One Martini backbone bead per residue (centre of mass of N, CA, C, O) as a GRO file, in nm:
protein
  110
    1MET     BB    1   0.100   0.033   0.017
    2PRO     BB    2   0.088   0.348   0.029
    3ASP     BB    3   0.190   0.635   0.205
    4THR     BB    4  -0.028   0.775   0.030
    5TYR     BB    5  -0.339   0.941  -0.035
    6SER     BB    6  -0.598   0.977  -0.281
    7GLY     BB    7  -0.894   1.121  -0.281
    8THR     BB    8  -1.156   0.909  -0.154
    9VAL     BB    9  -1.165   0.847   0.192
   10VAL     BB   10  -1.414   0.666   0.351
   11PRO     BB   11  -1.605   0.674   0.612
   12LEU     BB   12  -1.766   0.415   0.798
   13ILE     BB   13  -2.024   0.274   0.896
   14THR     BB   14  -2.172   0.059   1.152
   15PRO     BB   15  -2.359  -0.214   1.102
   16LEU     BB   16  -2.621  -0.306   1.317
   17ASP     BB   17  -2.800  -0.512   1.481
   18GLU     BB   18  -3.032  -0.585   1.734
   19HIS     BB   19  -2.759  -0.718   1.897
   20GLY     BB   20  -2.481  -0.559   1.809
   21THR     BB   21  -2.404  -0.684   1.541
   22VAL     BB   22  -2.230  -0.712   1.271
   23ASP     BB   23  -2.351  -0.665   0.938
   24GLU     BB   24  -2.230  -0.801   0.662
   25GLN     BB   25  -2.446  -0.736   0.442
   26SER     BB   26  -2.438  -0.428   0.500
   27VAL     BB   27  -2.148  -0.387   0.421
   28VAL     BB   28  -2.181  -0.479   0.132
   29ARG     BB   29  -2.393  -0.268   0.046
   30LEU     BB   30  -2.222  -0.022   0.107
   31LEU     BB   31  -1.984  -0.088  -0.082
   32ASP     BB   32  -2.151  -0.116  -0.344
   33HIS     BB   33  -2.254   0.184  -0.338
   34ILE     BB   34  -1.940   0.331  -0.323
   35ARG     BB   35  -1.699   0.205  -0.484
   36THR     BB   36  -1.702   0.399  -0.755
   37GLU     BB   37  -1.646   0.680  -0.562
   38VAL     BB   38  -1.379   0.557  -0.436
   39THR     BB   39  -1.023   0.503  -0.301
   40GLY     BB   40  -1.123   0.436   0.002
   41LEU     BB   41  -1.136   0.276   0.334
   42MET     BB   42  -1.291   0.361   0.676
   43PRO     BB   43  -1.333   0.185   0.936
   44ALA     BB   44  -1.435   0.286   1.260
   45LEU     BB   45  -1.450   0.639   1.187
   46THR     BB   46  -1.749   0.758   1.236
   47SER     BB   47  -1.934   0.974   1.417
   48GLY     BB   48  -1.780   0.862   1.688
   49GLU     BB   49  -1.809   0.533   1.708
   50GLY     BB   50  -1.535   0.426   1.820
   51TRP     BB   51  -1.617   0.453   2.125
   52LYS     BB   52  -1.856   0.217   2.100
   53LEU     BB   53  -1.675  -0.005   2.009
   54ASP     BB   54  -1.596  -0.307   2.045
   55ALA     BB   55  -1.362  -0.535   1.973
   56ARG     BB   56  -1.550  -0.714   1.799
   57GLN     BB   57  -1.676  -0.499   1.619
   58TRP     BB   58  -1.415  -0.395   1.504
   59GLN     BB   59  -1.313  -0.659   1.383
   60ASP     BB   60  -1.556  -0.713   1.198
   61VAL     BB   61  -1.560  -0.453   1.025
   62VAL     BB   62  -1.275  -0.490   0.918
   63THR     BB   63  -1.300  -0.771   0.797
   64TYR     BB   64  -1.541  -0.710   0.602
   65THR     BB   65  -1.403  -0.486   0.446
   66VAL     BB   66  -1.165  -0.646   0.339
   67LYS     BB   67  -1.327  -0.881   0.208
   68HIS     BB   68  -1.513  -0.643   0.028
   69ALA     BB   69  -1.313  -0.425  -0.125
   70ALA     BB   70  -1.202  -0.492  -0.412
   71GLY     BB   71  -0.893  -0.347  -0.376
   72LEU     BB   72  -0.933  -0.146  -0.174
   73PRO     BB   73  -0.820   0.046   0.051
   74VAL     BB   74  -0.764  -0.010   0.411
   75LEU     BB   75  -0.832   0.206   0.696
   76ALA     BB   76  -0.819   0.146   1.018
   77GLY     BB   77  -0.993   0.270   1.278
   78ILE     BB   78  -0.909   0.450   1.591
   79GLN     BB   79  -1.115   0.515   1.893
   80LEU     BB   80  -0.970   0.604   2.199
   81PRO     BB   81  -0.894   0.728   2.529
   82ASP     BB   82  -0.601   0.584   2.500
   83THR     BB   83  -0.290   0.486   2.409
   84ALA     BB   84  -0.289   0.192   2.506
   85SER     BB   85  -0.547   0.109   2.348
   86VAL     BB   86  -0.443   0.181   2.066
   87ILE     BB   87  -0.202  -0.017   2.071
   88ASP     BB   88  -0.372  -0.282   2.128
   89ARG     BB   89  -0.578  -0.312   1.892
   90PRO     BB   90  -0.393  -0.415   1.652
   91ALA     BB   91  -0.321  -0.687   1.795
   92ARG     BB   92  -0.644  -0.778   1.742
   93ARG     BB   93  -0.635  -0.804   1.457
   94PRO     BB   94  -0.675  -0.932   1.177
   95ARG     BB   95  -0.455  -1.072   0.962
   96SER     BB   96  -0.600  -0.925   0.703
   97ALA     BB   97  -0.549  -0.661   0.829
   98PRO     BB   98  -0.458  -0.358   0.850
   99THR     BB   99  -0.297  -0.103   0.957
  100PRO     BB  100  -0.397   0.128   1.154
  101SER     BB  101  -0.536   0.424   1.198
  102SER     BB  102  -0.449   0.687   1.440
  103SER     BB  103  -0.600   0.892   1.726
  104PRO     BB  104  -0.535   0.986   2.012
  105ARG     BB  105  -0.726   1.051   2.304
  106ARG     BB  106  -0.781   1.218   2.624
  107SER     BB  107  -1.091   1.220   2.593
  108ALA     BB  108  -1.400   1.156   2.648
  109PRO     BB  109  -1.695   1.125   2.541
  110THR     BB  110  -2.027   1.289   2.538
   0.00000   0.00000   0.00000
């Protein structure tokens, strides 16, 4: 993957079902809808939802995005309240997932 990206790298919402599980088919529909309009994908980092995703939800949305990206670069987002948590999260990523982009924050969301 390149060191820099150009074009439109779009942050993706995380579609959850009624049980709070990431809905893979909804990820597929979302990617099918935007694929021709973007140059990259960024799961788990839109509208502040990164604060709300547990480790399993984060892993699932990143895994499903990579699985269905059809060659588009995937930059996995991490939004957590402290640096230690941000450093720990990529260690738990799926083997097929890219190294996440991250921006540690010092304060919790409101």
